[in-house]
Structures are given as structure tokens and as C-alpha cells.
Wavefront OBJ file of the C-alpha trace (Angstrom):
o trace
v 139.128 52.774 174.263
v 138.236 56.519 174.769
v 134.844 57.519 175.717
v 133.055 60.216 174.283
v 129.789 62.127 175.545
v 127.556 64.620 173.654
v 126.330 67.655 175.227
v 122.801 67.987 174.470
v 122.154 71.237 175.061
v 125.193 72.356 172.436
v 125.725 69.265 170.501
v 129.435 69.030 171.552
v 131.151 65.930 171.363
v 133.568 65.818 173.974
v 136.236 63.110 173.751
v 138.586 62.753 176.777
v 139.564 65.814 177.410
v 139.094 67.439 173.429
v 135.623 69.038 172.090
v 134.477 68.670 168.603
v 132.328 71.327 167.296
v 129.663 69.987 165.383
v 128.206 70.499 161.465
v 125.896 68.971 159.120
v 127.090 68.698 155.404
v 125.276 72.102 154.083
v 127.048 74.020 157.251
v 130.640 72.984 156.831
v 133.226 75.691 157.159
v 134.685 77.266 153.562
v 138.363 75.696 154.459
v 137.156 72.368 155.580
v 139.252 70.792 152.713
v 142.565 72.153 154.433
v 141.705 70.478 158.294
v 143.528 67.404 158.651
v 141.570 63.900 158.548
v 142.977 63.749 162.007
v 140.835 66.047 163.132
v 137.845 65.353 162.004
v 135.395 62.698 163.261
v 131.550 61.722 161.371
v 129.076 60.075 163.606
v 124.910 60.204 162.776
v 124.358 62.574 160.495
v 126.887 65.632 162.125
v 130.826 65.916 161.190
v 132.171 66.810 164.100
v 136.208 69.398 164.038
v 137.923 69.510 166.322
v 138.227 73.190 167.936
v 141.790 73.670 167.615
v 141.188 73.587 163.641
v 138.251 76.574 163.781
v 139.429 79.960 164.067
v 136.977 81.596 167.245
v 135.812 77.832 168.085
v 135.318 79.933 171.897
v 132.823 82.183 170.320
v 131.258 79.179 168.368
v 130.093 76.794 170.779
v 128.418 79.861 172.933
v 126.586 80.148 169.669
v 125.258 76.391 169.523
v 121.863 75.991 170.572
v 119.223 73.451 170.028
v 116.203 73.994 168.338
v 113.614 72.868 171.597
v 115.383 75.970 173.364
v 114.334 78.472 170.752
v 110.671 77.178 170.439
v 110.367 76.981 174.602
v 110.369 81.005 175.101
v 107.870 81.241 172.637
v 105.612 78.989 174.201
v 104.990 80.725 177.037
l 1 2 3 4 5 6 7 8 9 10 11 12 13 14 15 16 17 18 19 20 21 22 23 24 25 26 27 28 29 30 31 32 33 34 35 36 37 38 39 40 41 42 43 44 45 46 47 48 49 50 51 52 53 54 55 56 57 58 59 60 61 62 63 64 65 66 67 68 69 70 71 72 73 74 75 76
């Protein structure tokens, strides 16, 4: 059984050496129906899609952030 870990800062799921990018239902990519089911994980209200199935996955991971970080900048 593979272990998994969710990065608290970006929400990226890591299973073994593979990374999955989180999406909410209303944020799914346009060609979601073309992604094979073997590259999709559904867990805790999110749909995680393997990074190889998404174009520009590196840029997408870099742009992910949690809302608490954005609010933290405004509190000072």
C-alpha cells in the first residue's frame, strides 16, 4: 500500500513519487472527460488529477495557494 501526503501550503497530493493537483468540482479542466480514470483520485471533496494529464502543471502548482496566506498579508 502506497502512502500519501497532502502539502498544507498548496494542497498537492503526493502518492509515492507521483504528484496530483487538486481541483474542486466547479474548477475542473475543460477536457476532464478525456483524462483516464487511472490518473484521477477523488478524496475529501477534491478531485486530484495526475500532473502528467495537465498542460503546464509546473506553473499550476506554483500558482496554488491557501486562502489563509492571502488574508495574512492584509492583517498587518
